[in-house]
NUDREN-712943 format. One record per residue (C-alpha): residue number from 1; x, y, z. Coordinates in steps of 0.1 Angstrom, whole numbers, padded with zeros to 4 digits, always signed. Example, Ala and Ser with C-alpha at 12.3 -4.5 7.8 and 13.67 -1.06 7.14 Angstrom:
<pts>
PT     i       x       y       z
PT     1   +0123   -0045   +0078
PT     2   +0137   -0011   +0071
</pts>
This chain:
<pts>
PT     i       x       y       z
PT     1   -0405   -0669   -0248
PT     2   -0379   -0693   -0237
PT     3   -0347   -0698   -0257
PT     4   -0339   -0730   -0276
PT     5   -0312   -0746   -0255
PT     6   -0301   -0773   -0279
PT     7   -0297   -0750   -0309
PT     8   -0278   -0724   -0291
PT     9   -0255   -0749   -0273
PT    10   -0248   -0767   -0306
PT    11   -0239   -0735   -0324
PT    12   -0215   -0725   -0297
PT    13   -0200   -0760   -0296
PT    14   -0194   -0760   -0334
PT    15   -0178   -0725   -0332
PT    16   -0156   -0736   -0303
PT    17   -0146   -0768   -0321
PT    18   -0133   -0749   -0352
PT    19   -0117   -0722   -0331
PT    20   -0098   -0747   -0310
PT    21   -0088   -0766   -0342
PT    22   -0074   -0735   -0358
PT    23   -0055   -0724   -0326
PT    24   -0040   -0759   -0323
PT    25   -0029   -0761   -0359
PT    26   -0014   -0726   -0356
PT    27   +0006   -0737   -0325
PT    28   +0020   -0766   -0345
PT    29   +0002   -0795   -0329
PT    30   -0005   -0827   -0348
PT    31   -0039   -0830   -0365
PT    32   -0049   -0859   -0341
PT    33   -0040   -0838   -0310
PT    34   -0059   -0808   -0324
PT    35   -0089   -0830   -0331
PT    36   -0089   -0845   -0296
PT    37   -0086   -0812   -0279
PT    38   -0112   -0796   -0301
PT    39   -0137   -0824   -0294
PT    40   -0132   -0821   -0256
PT    41   -0134   -0783   -0258
PT    42   -0166   -0784   -0278
PT    43   -0182   -0809   -0254
PT    44   -0173   -0787   -0225
PT    45   -0186   -0756   -0244
PT    46   -0218   -0774   -0251
PT    47   -0224   -0783   -0215
PT    48   -0215   -0748   -0202
PT    49   -0237   -0731   -0228
PT    50   -0266   -0754   -0221
PT    51   -0264   -0747   -0184
PT    52   -0261   -0709   -0190
PT    53   -0291   -0709   -0214
PT    54   -0312   -0729   -0190
PT    55   -0304   -0704   -0163
PT    56   -0314   -0675   -0186
PT    57   -0346   -0694   -0194
PT    58   -0354   -0698   -0157
PT    59   -0349   -0661   -0152
PT    60   -0370   -0651   -0182
PT    61   -0399   -0675   -0172
PT    62   -0398   -0662   -0136
PT    63   -0400   -0626   -0149
PT    64   -0429   -0634   -0172
PT    65   -0448   -0651   -0144
PT    66   -0442   -0622   -0120
PT    67   -0454   -0597   -0147
PT    68   -0486   -0617   -0153
PT    69   -0492   -0620   -0116
PT    70   -0487   -0583   -0110
PT    71   -0510   -0575   -0139
PT    72   -0537   -0598   -0126
PT    73   -0534   -0583   -0091
PT    74   -0538   -0548   -0106
PT    75   -0569   -0559   -0125
PT    76   -0584   -0575   -0094
PT    77   -0578   -0542   -0074
PT    78   -0594   -0521   -0102
PT    79   -0624   -0544   -0103
PT    80   -0628   -0543   -0065
PT    81   -0619   -0579   -0057
</pts>
């Protein structure tokens, strides 16, 4: 079953946003600078996660298709086709 790309990427982006905000505030940056960096970081995290989840989905779907094809071939061999 393929993974939900949007939900996973959004969760990672939100976590990244807050993590970057906390790190920026601990380093003594102004709130506006923290916000800008956190937004840019979360957008990049969203894009990277979306691409990674799409790659994992492609691998999973390919594996499921191969499994079904192999099982179908075994059934055809057992039935004498």
